[in-house]
TORVEXBA-467354 format. One record per residue (C-alpha): residue in one letter; x, y, z; chain. Coordinates in Angstrom, 2 decimals. Each point is the difference from the previous one (the first is absolute). Layout:
BEGIN
<node><r>A</r><c1>X</c1><c2>Y</c2><c3>Z</c3><c>A</c></node>
...
***
This chain:
BEGIN
<node><r>M</r><c1>173.34</c1><c2>107.55</c2><c3>79.88</c3><c>A</c></node>
<node><r>T</r><c1>-3.50</c1><c2>-1.88</c2><c3>-0.17</c3><c>A</c></node>
<node><r>D</r><c1>-3.11</c1><c2>1.81</c2><c3>1.31</c3><c>A</c></node>
<node><r>N</r><c1>-1.63</c1><c2>-2.21</c2><c3>2.38</c3><c>A</c></node>
<node><r>S</r><c1>-2.98</c1><c2>2.12</c2><c3>0.64</c3><c>A</c></node>
<node><r>L</r><c1>-2.63</c1><c2>-2.00</c2><c3>-1.76</c3><c>A</c></node>
<node><r>H</r><c1>1.36</c1><c2>-3.24</c2><c3>1.36</c3><c>A</c></node>
<node><r>N</r><c1>-0.43</c1><c2>1.25</c2><c3>3.52</c3><c>A</c></node>
<node><r>E</r><c1>-3.41</c1><c2>1.10</c2><c3>-0.46</c3><c>A</c></node>
<node><r>L</r><c1>-0.96</c1><c2>-3.17</c2><c3>-1.50</c3><c>A</c></node>
<node><r>I</r><c1>1.33</c1><c2>-1.93</c2><c3>3.03</c3><c>A</c></node>
<node><r>G</r><c1>-0.67</c1><c2>2.58</c2><c3>2.62</c3><c>A</c></node>
<node><r>F</r><c1>3.21</c1><c2>0.04</c2><c3>1.96</c3><c>A</c></node>
<node><r>D</r><c1>3.66</c1><c2>-0.78</c2><c3>-0.56</c3><c>A</c></node>
<node><r>K</r><c1>0.86</c1><c2>-1.26</c2><c3>3.82</c3><c>A</c></node>
<node><r>G</r><c1>1.07</c1><c2>-3.29</c2><c3>0.74</c3><c>A</c></node>
<node><r>S</r><c1>-3.09</c1><c2>-1.01</c2><c3>1.97</c3><c>A</c></node>
<node><r>F</r><c1>-3.27</c1><c2>0.88</c2><c3>1.37</c3><c>A</c></node>
<node><r>K</r><c1>-2.85</c1><c2>-1.00</c2><c3>2.63</c3><c>A</c></node>
<node><r>A</r><c1>-3.37</c1><c2>0.01</c2><c3>-0.87</c3><c>A</c></node>
<node><r>S</r><c1>-2.01</c1><c2>2.84</c2><c3>1.72</c3><c>A</c></node>
<node><r>G</r><c1>-3.61</c1><c2>-0.24</c2><c3>-1.11</c3><c>A</c></node>
<node><r>I</r><c1>-2.07</c1><c2>-0.73</c2><c3>-3.04</c3><c>A</c></node>
<node><r>V</r><c1>0.22</c1><c2>2.60</c2><c3>-2.80</c3><c>A</c></node>
<node><r>D</r><c1>-3.35</c1><c2>0.27</c2><c3>-1.42</c3><c>A</c></node>
<node><r>R</r><c1>1.15</c1><c2>1.04</c2><c3>-3.75</c3><c>A</c></node>
<node><r>P</r><c1>3.53</c1><c2>-1.45</c2><c3>-0.49</c3><c>A</c></node>
<node><r>R</r><c1>2.45</c1><c2>2.49</c2><c3>-2.12</c3><c>A</c></node>
<node><r>N</r><c1>2.89</c1><c2>-2.11</c2><c3>-0.19</c3><c>A</c></node>
<node><r>I</r><c1>1.57</c1><c2>-3.29</c2><c3>0.59</c3><c>A</c></node>
<node><r>A</r><c1>0.85</c1><c2>0.96</c2><c3>3.49</c3><c>A</c></node>
<node><r>D</r><c1>-3.74</c1><c2>0.53</c2><c3>0.93</c3><c>A</c></node>
<node><r>V</r><c1>-0.86</c1><c2>-3.28</c2><c3>-1.49</c3><c>A</c></node>
<node><r>M</r><c1>2.65</c1><c2>-1.93</c2><c3>1.88</c3><c>A</c></node>
<node><r>N</r><c1>-0.79</c1><c2>1.78</c2><c3>3.14</c3><c>A</c></node>
<node><r>N</r><c1>-3.82</c1><c2>-1.17</c2><c3>-0.34</c3><c>A</c></node>
<node><r>L</r><c1>0.90</c1><c2>-3.60</c2><c3>-0.99</c3><c>A</c></node>
<node><r>S</r><c1>2.34</c1><c2>-0.20</c2><c3>3.26</c3><c>A</c></node>
<node><r>I</r><c1>-2.82</c1><c2>1.26</c2><c3>2.21</c3><c>A</c></node>
<node><r>R</r><c1>-2.66</c1><c2>-2.36</c2><c3>-1.53</c3><c>A</c></node>
<node><r>V</r><c1>2.27</c1><c2>-3.06</c2><c3>0.23</c3><c>A</c></node>
<node><r>Q</r><c1>1.00</c1><c2>0.84</c2><c3>3.76</c3><c>A</c></node>
<node><r>E</r><c1>-3.79</c1><c2>0.41</c2><c3>0.68</c3><c>A</c></node>
<node><r>E</r><c1>-1.17</c1><c2>-2.98</c2><c3>-1.71</c3><c>A</c></node>
<node><r>V</r><c1>2.81</c1><c2>-2.51</c2><c3>1.42</c3><c>A</c></node>
<node><r>R</r><c1>-0.95</c1><c2>1.51</c2><c3>3.78</c3><c>A</c></node>
<node><r>D</r><c1>-3.86</c1><c2>-0.30</c2><c3>-0.56</c3><c>A</c></node>
<node><r>Q</r><c1>0.77</c1><c2>-4.01</c2><c3>-0.96</c3><c>A</c></node>
<node><r>I</r><c1>2.12</c1><c2>-0.41</c2><c3>2.87</c3><c>A</c></node>
<node><r>I</r><c1>-2.51</c1><c2>1.74</c2><c3>2.34</c3><c>A</c></node>
<node><r>K</r><c1>-2.78</c1><c2>-2.30</c2><c3>-1.68</c3><c>A</c></node>
<node><r>A</r><c1>1.98</c1><c2>-3.27</c2><c3>0.36</c3><c>A</c></node>
<node><r>D</r><c1>0.21</c1><c2>0.66</c2><c3>3.97</c3><c>A</c></node>
<node><r>F</r><c1>2.74</c1><c2>-2.14</c2><c3>0.66</c3><c>A</c></node>
<node><r>Q</r><c1>1.91</c1><c2>-0.37</c2><c3>3.38</c3><c>A</c></node>
<node><r>G</r><c1>2.90</c1><c2>2.60</c2><c3>0.33</c3><c>A</c></node>
<node><r>N</r><c1>-1.11</c1><c2>1.98</c2><c3>-3.18</c3><c>A</c></node>
<node><r>D</r><c1>1.35</c1><c2>3.61</c2><c3>1.43</c3><c>A</c></node>
<node><r>N</r><c1>3.57</c1><c2>-0.72</c2><c3>-0.62</c3><c>A</c></node>
<node><r>L</r><c1>-0.98</c1><c2>-0.83</c2><c3>-3.86</c3><c>A</c></node>
<node><r>L</r><c1>-2.43</c1><c2>3.21</c2><c3>-0.29</c3><c>A</c></node>
<node><r>Q</r><c1>2.75</c1><c2>1.94</c2><c3>1.40</c3><c>A</c></node>
<node><r>S</r><c1>2.51</c1><c2>-1.30</c2><c3>-2.70</c3><c>A</c></node>
<node><r>V</r><c1>-1.78</c1><c2>1.03</c2><c3>-2.86</c3><c>A</c></node>
<node><r>S</r><c1>1.59</c1><c2>2.67</c2><c3>-2.06</c3><c>A</c></node>
<node><r>M</r><c1>0.47</c1><c2>0.73</c2><c3>-3.83</c3><c>A</c></node>
<node><r>P</r><c1>2.70</c1><c2>2.70</c2><c3>-0.83</c3><c>A</c></node>
<node><r>V</r><c1>0.33</c1><c2>1.11</c2><c3>-3.50</c3><c>A</c></node>
<node><r>T</r><c1>3.59</c1><c2>0.74</c2><c3>-1.43</c3><c>A</c></node>
<node><r>I</r><c1>1.10</c1><c2>1.37</c2><c3>-3.57</c3><c>A</c></node>
<node><r>F</r><c1>3.09</c1><c2>-0.88</c2><c3>-1.73</c3><c>A</c></node>
<node><r>G</r><c1>0.00</c1><c2>2.31</c2><c3>-2.97</c3><c>A</c></node>
<node><r>S</r><c1>-3.46</c1><c2>-0.17</c2><c3>-1.73</c3><c>A</c></node>
<node><r>Q</r><c1>-0.71</c1><c2>-3.56</c2><c3>1.68</c3><c>A</c></node>
<node><r>F</r><c1>-2.13</c1><c2>-0.31</c2><c3>3.00</c3><c>A</c></node>
<node><r>I</r><c1>0.08</c1><c2>-2.82</c2><c3>2.58</c3><c>A</c></node>
<node><r>A</r><c1>-2.54</c1><c2>-0.52</c2><c3>2.53</c3><c>A</c></node>
<node><r>T</r><c1>0.89</c1><c2>-2.89</c2><c3>2.56</c3><c>A</c></node>
<node><r>L</r><c1>-2.56</c1><c2>-1.35</c2><c3>2.47</c3><c>A</c></node>
<node><r>Y</r><c1>1.54</c1><c2>-0.93</c2><c3>3.19</c3><c>A</c></node>
<node><r>L</r><c1>-1.40</c1><c2>-2.23</c2><c3>2.66</c3><c>A</c></node>
<node><r>T</r><c1>1.67</c1><c2>-2.12</c2><c3>2.98</c3><c>A</c></node>
<node><r>D</r><c1>1.74</c1><c2>-3.07</c2><c3>-1.19</c3><c>A</c></node>
<node><r>Y</r><c1>-2.65</c1><c2>-2.46</c2><c3>1.36</c3><c>A</c></node>
<node><r>Y</r><c1>-2.96</c1><c2>1.55</c2><c3>-2.00</c3><c>A</c></node>
<node><r>D</r><c1>-0.18</c1><c2>-3.01</c2><c3>-2.36</c3><c>A</c></node>
<node><r>Y</r><c1>-0.50</c1><c2>-2.37</c2><c3>3.01</c3><c>A</c></node>
<node><r>I</r><c1>-3.07</c1><c2>1.86</c2><c3>0.93</c3><c>A</c></node>
<node><r>N</r><c1>-0.94</c1><c2>0.06</c2><c3>-3.67</c3><c>A</c></node>
<node><r>K</r><c1>0.47</c1><c2>-3.66</c2><c3>-1.03</c3><c>A</c></node>
<node><r>G</r><c1>-0.35</c1><c2>-1.30</c2><c3>3.63</c3><c>A</c></node>
<node><r>V</r><c1>2.35</c1><c2>-2.18</c2><c3>1.65</c3><c>A</c></node>
<node><r>T</r><c1>-0.48</c1><c2>-3.92</c2><c3>0.95</c3><c>A</c></node>
<node><r>G</r><c1>0.29</c1><c2>-0.88</c2><c3>3.83</c3><c>A</c></node>
<node><r>I</r><c1>2.22</c1><c2>-2.60</c2><c3>1.69</c3><c>A</c></node>
<node><r>A</r><c1>-2.98</c1><c2>-2.16</c2><c3>1.16</c3><c>A</c></node>
<node><r>E</r><c1>-1.13</c1><c2>-2.85</c2><c3>-2.29</c3><c>A</c></node>
<node><r>A</r><c1>-3.94</c1><c2>-0.40</c2><c3>-1.14</c3><c>A</c></node>
<node><r>G</r><c1>-1.70</c1><c2>-1.41</c2><c3>3.01</c3><c>A</c></node>
<node><r>E</r><c1>2.73</c1><c2>0.34</c2><c3>2.32</c3><c>A</c></node>
<node><r>K</r><c1>-1.27</c1><c2>0.96</c2><c3>3.51</c3><c>A</c></node>
<node><r>R</r><c1>1.13</c1><c2>2.55</c2><c3>2.67</c3><c>A</c></node>
<node><r>K</r><c1>2.08</c1><c2>-1.41</c2><c3>2.81</c3><c>A</c></node>
<node><r>S</r><c1>-0.70</c1><c2>2.82</c2><c3>2.47</c3><c>A</c></node>
<node><r>G</r><c1>-1.67</c1><c2>3.08</c2><c3>0.77</c3><c>A</c></node>
<node><r>V</r><c1>-3.97</c1><c2>0.52</c2><c3>0.53</c3><c>A</c></node>
<node><r>N</r><c1>-0.53</c1><c2>-1.63</c2><c3>-3.57</c3><c>A</c></node>
<node><r>K</r><c1>2.02</c1><c2>-3.00</c2><c3>0.91</c3><c>A</c></node>
<node><r>G</r><c1>-1.30</c1><c2>-3.06</c2><c3>-1.98</c3><c>A</c></node>
<node><r>K</r><c1>-1.67</c1><c2>2.19</c2><c3>-2.66</c3><c>A</c></node>
<node><r>A</r><c1>1.67</c1><c2>-0.05</c2><c3>-3.59</c3><c>A</c></node>
<node><r>W</r><c1>1.95</c1><c2>2.83</c2><c3>-1.28</c3><c>A</c></node>
<node><r>Q</r><c1>-1.84</c1><c2>2.00</c2><c3>-2.73</c3><c>A</c></node>
<node><r>I</r><c1>2.10</c1><c2>-0.21</c2><c3>-3.52</c3><c>A</c></node>
<node><r>K</r><c1>-0.12</c1><c2>3.70</c2><c3>-0.97</c3><c>A</c></node>
<node><r>T</r><c1>1.68</c1><c2>-0.61</c2><c3>-3.40</c3><c>A</c></node>
<node><r>P</r><c1>0.49</c1><c2>-3.46</c2><c3>-1.87</c3><c>A</c></node>
<node><r>R</r><c1>3.53</c1><c2>-0.61</c2><c3>-1.10</c3><c>A</c></node>
<node><r>S</r><c1>-0.94</c1><c2>-0.13</c2><c3>-3.35</c3><c>A</c></node>
<node><r>N</r><c1>-1.31</c1><c2>3.55</c2><c3>-0.09</c3><c>A</c></node>
<node><r>T</r><c1>3.21</c1><c2>1.86</c2><c3>1.01</c3><c>A</c></node>
<node><r>P</r><c1>3.96</c1><c2>-0.16</c2><c3>-0.12</c3><c>A</c></node>
<node><r>Y</r><c1>0.26</c1><c2>0.95</c2><c3>3.33</c3><c>A</c></node>
<node><r>H</r><c1>0.21</c1><c2>-2.37</c2><c3>2.94</c3><c>A</c></node>
<node><r>F</r><c1>0.82</c1><c2>0.79</c2><c3>3.92</c3><c>A</c></node>
<node><r>V</r><c1>2.91</c1><c2>-1.49</c2><c3>1.62</c3><c>A</c></node>
<node><r>N</r><c1>0.13</c1><c2>1.99</c2><c3>3.41</c3><c>A</c></node>
<node><r>G</r><c1>-2.75</c1><c2>2.18</c2><c3>-0.55</c3><c>A</c></node>
<node><r>P</r><c1>-0.12</c1><c2>4.12</c2><c3>-0.24</c3><c>A</c></node>
<node><r>P</r><c1>2.20</c1><c2>2.19</c2><c3>2.08</c3><c>A</c></node>
<node><r>V</r><c1>-1.59</c1><c2>0.98</c2><c3>3.05</c3><c>A</c></node>
<node><r>S</r><c1>0.74</c1><c2>3.73</c2><c3>-0.68</c3><c>A</c></node>
<node><r>A</r><c1>-2.58</c1><c2>-0.30</c2><c3>-3.19</c3><c>A</c></node>
<node><r>I</r><c1>-2.72</c1><c2>-0.91</c2><c3>2.13</c3><c>A</c></node>
<node><r>K</r><c1>0.87</c1><c2>1.51</c2><c3>3.48</c3><c>A</c></node>
<node><r>R</r><c1>-2.42</c1><c2>3.14</c2><c3>-0.46</c3><c>A</c></node>
<node><r>Y</r><c1>-3.13</c1><c2>-1.95</c2><c3>-1.28</c3><c>A</c></node>
<node><r>S</r><c1>0.58</c1><c2>-2.64</c2><c3>2.66</c3><c>A</c></node>
<node><r>L</r><c1>-0.17</c1><c2>2.41</c2><c3>2.86</c3><c>A</c></node>
<node><r>N</r><c1>-2.71</c1><c2>2.16</c2><c3>-1.47</c3><c>A</c></node>
<node><r>K</r><c1>-2.13</c1><c2>-3.44</c2><c3>0.04</c3><c>A</c></node>
<node><r>G</r><c1>1.22</c1><c2>-0.56</c2><c3>3.46</c3><c>A</c></node>
<node><r>L</r><c1>1.77</c1><c2>-3.25</c2><c3>-1.13</c3><c>A</c></node>
<node><r>N</r><c1>3.44</c1><c2>-1.40</c2><c3>0.65</c3><c>A</c></node>
<node><r>P</r><c1>2.31</c1><c2>0.75</c2><c3>-3.13</c3><c>A</c></node>
<node><r>F</r><c1>1.83</c1><c2>-3.10</c2><c3>0.49</c3><c>A</c></node>
<node><r>A</r><c1>-3.26</c1><c2>-1.97</c2><c3>0.02</c3><c>A</c></node>
<node><r>V</r><c1>-1.14</c1><c2>1.93</c2><c3>-3.17</c3><c>A</c></node>
<node><r>R</r><c1>3.37</c1><c2>-0.87</c2><c3>-1.67</c3><c>A</c></node>
<node><r>Q</r><c1>-0.28</c1><c2>-3.92</c2><c3>0.79</c3><c>A</c></node>
<node><r>S</r><c1>-3.62</c1><c2>0.09</c2><c3>-1.55</c3><c>A</c></node>
<node><r>I</r><c1>0.79</c1><c2>1.91</c2><c3>-2.84</c3><c>A</c></node>
<node><r>A</r><c1>3.00</c1><c2>-2.50</c2><c3>-0.50</c3><c>A</c></node>
<node><r>M</r><c1>-1.98</c1><c2>-2.97</c2><c3>0.11</c3><c>A</c></node>
<node><r>Q</r><c1>-3.17</c1><c2>0.87</c2><c3>-1.67</c3><c>A</c></node>
<node><r>G</r><c1>1.75</c1><c2>2.35</c2><c3>-2.67</c3><c>A</c></node>
<node><r>I</r><c1>-1.24</c1><c2>3.51</c2><c3>-1.53</c3><c>A</c></node>
<node><r>R</r><c1>-3.12</c1><c2>-0.21</c2><c3>-2.42</c3><c>A</c></node>
<node><r>A</r><c1>0.72</c1><c2>1.64</c2><c3>-3.29</c3><c>A</c></node>
<node><r>S</r><c1>-1.48</c1><c2>3.24</c2><c3>0.10</c3><c>A</c></node>
<node><r>K</r><c1>0.57</c1><c2>1.01</c2><c3>-3.76</c3><c>A</c></node>
<node><r>F</r><c1>0.23</c1><c2>3.71</c2><c3>0.82</c3><c>A</c></node>
<node><r>F</r><c1>2.94</c1><c2>0.84</c2><c3>-2.37</c3><c>A</c></node>
<node><r>D</r><c1>-1.71</c1><c2>-2.06</c2><c3>-2.79</c3><c>A</c></node>
<node><r>K</r><c1>-3.03</c1><c2>1.66</c2><c3>0.26</c3><c>A</c></node>
<node><r>A</r><c1>1.58</c1><c2>3.55</c2><c3>-0.04</c3><c>A</c></node>
<node><r>F</r><c1>2.21</c1><c2>-1.05</c2><c3>-3.06</c3><c>A</c></node>
<node><r>D</r><c1>-3.21</c1><c2>-0.74</c2><c3>-1.63</c3><c>A</c></node>
<node><r>E</r><c1>-1.57</c1><c2>3.38</c2><c3>0.51</c3><c>A</c></node>
<node><r>I</r><c1>3.22</c1><c2>1.79</c2><c3>-0.84</c3><c>A</c></node>
<node><r>T</r><c1>0.63</c1><c2>-1.87</c2><c3>-3.37</c3><c>A</c></node>
<node><r>E</r><c1>-3.72</c1><c2>-0.52</c2><c3>-0.89</c3><c>A</c></node>
<node><r>G</r><c1>-2.20</c1><c2>1.91</c2><c3>2.01</c3><c>A</c></node>
<node><r>M</r><c1>-0.69</c1><c2>3.76</c2><c3>0.67</c3><c>A</c></node>
<node><r>I</r><c1>3.71</c1><c2>0.91</c2><c3>1.00</c3><c>A</c></node>
<node><r>Y</r><c1>0.61</c1><c2>-0.91</c2><c3>-3.64</c3><c>A</c></node>
<node><r>A</r><c1>-2.87</c1><c2>1.72</c2><c3>-1.43</c3><c>A</c></node>
<node><r>N</r><c1>1.06</c1><c2>2.95</c2><c3>1.84</c3><c>A</c></node>
<node><r>L</r><c1>3.57</c1><c2>-0.06</c2><c3>-1.13</c3><c>A</c></node>
<node><r>L</r><c1>-0.93</c1><c2>-0.23</c2><c3>-3.45</c3><c>A</c></node>
<node><r>S</r><c1>-2.44</c1><c2>3.17</c2><c3>0.66</c3><c>A</c></node>
<node><r>D</r><c1>2.91</c1><c2>1.81</c2><c3>1.67</c3><c>A</c></node>
<node><r>L</r><c1>2.42</c1><c2>-0.64</c2><c3>-2.90</c3><c>A</c></node>
<node><r>R</r><c1>-2.42</c1><c2>1.32</c2><c3>-2.35</c3><c>A</c></node>
<node><r>S</r><c1>-0.43</c1><c2>2.95</c2><c3>1.81</c3><c>A</c></node>
<node><r>A</r><c1>3.81</c1><c2>0.51</c2><c3>0.59</c3><c>A</c></node>
<node><r>G</r><c1>0.89</c1><c2>-0.70</c2><c3>-3.52</c3><c>A</c></node>
<node><r>Q</r><c1>-2.59</c1><c2>2.67</c2><c3>-1.27</c3><c>A</c></node>
<node><r>T</r><c1>0.57</c1><c2>2.71</c2><c3>2.43</c3><c>A</c></node>
<node><r>A</r><c1>3.64</c1><c2>-0.27</c2><c3>0.32</c3><c>A</c></node>
<node><r>L</r><c1>0.62</c1><c2>-0.28</c2><c3>-3.69</c3><c>A</c></node>
<node><r>T</r><c1>-2.09</c1><c2>2.86</c2><c3>-0.66</c3><c>A</c></node>
<node><r>E</r><c1>1.58</c1><c2>2.35</c2><c3>2.59</c3><c>A</c></node>
<node><r>G</r><c1>3.34</c1><c2>-1.06</c2><c3>-0.76</c3><c>A</c></node>
<node><r>I</r><c1>-0.06</c1><c2>0.70</c2><c3>-3.58</c3><c>A</c></node>
<node><r>K</r><c1>-1.67</c1><c2>3.45</c2><c3>0.43</c3><c>A</c></node>
<node><r>N</r><c1>2.85</c1><c2>0.97</c2><c3>2.63</c3><c>A</c></node>
<node><r>L</r><c1>2.75</c1><c2>-1.33</c2><c3>-2.66</c3><c>A</c></node>
<node><r>F</r><c1>-1.39</c1><c2>2.16</c2><c3>-2.49</c3><c>A</c></node>
<node><r>K</r><c1>-0.29</c1><c2>3.06</c2><c3>2.25</c3><c>A</c></node>
<node><r>K</r><c1>3.89</c1><c2>-0.44</c2><c3>0.95</c3><c>A</c></node>
<node><r>G</r><c1>0.81</c1><c2>-0.47</c2><c3>-3.47</c3><c>A</c></node>
<node><r>G</r><c1>-1.58</c1><c2>3.21</c2><c3>-1.10</c3><c>A</c></node>
<node><r>K</r><c1>2.37</c1><c2>1.98</c2><c3>2.84</c3><c>A</c></node>
<node><r>K</r><c1>2.82</c1><c2>1.87</c2><c3>-1.51</c3><c>A</c></node>
***
């Protein structure tokens, strides 16, 4: 029967999955590395959502998670976001045409503001967002959720690029640099300690 002790020390755990708990300053194994990566990615995505400051971002903020799973020696980290995240990222074209004027309300006669040109996004409103997605935001602002929904449906949603910005930071910025640093730390430390422990176990009678 194969002794998996060295493998387990290099990996850091042999369970099916784990949740990130806090940044490990000096990663000792791959589990520590993945823990740090998960935390940093989630923080970056949430920061970009907050900076974008779009209507009803609470639901999107709460949906951000990145569990890490292990299958044998392979780690899989999956970033989860609510299913409409890309609408916020790329923007949505509204129902109103350029120059079309409002037919009712306090701004009757004024042209609808086109938030995102049709050439800039693959998404287009037919009926507008669900009221449930903007209800909390609307009530906090003292607005009628149905009126807000109508306004969004007509004008569309401006592209926030929050995910594009987060992705750049993750793949090319400090998160990527920290990942490389963590991998070096984990590789050196885990390998050294694992080999030492293997020799100790091998020397016992």
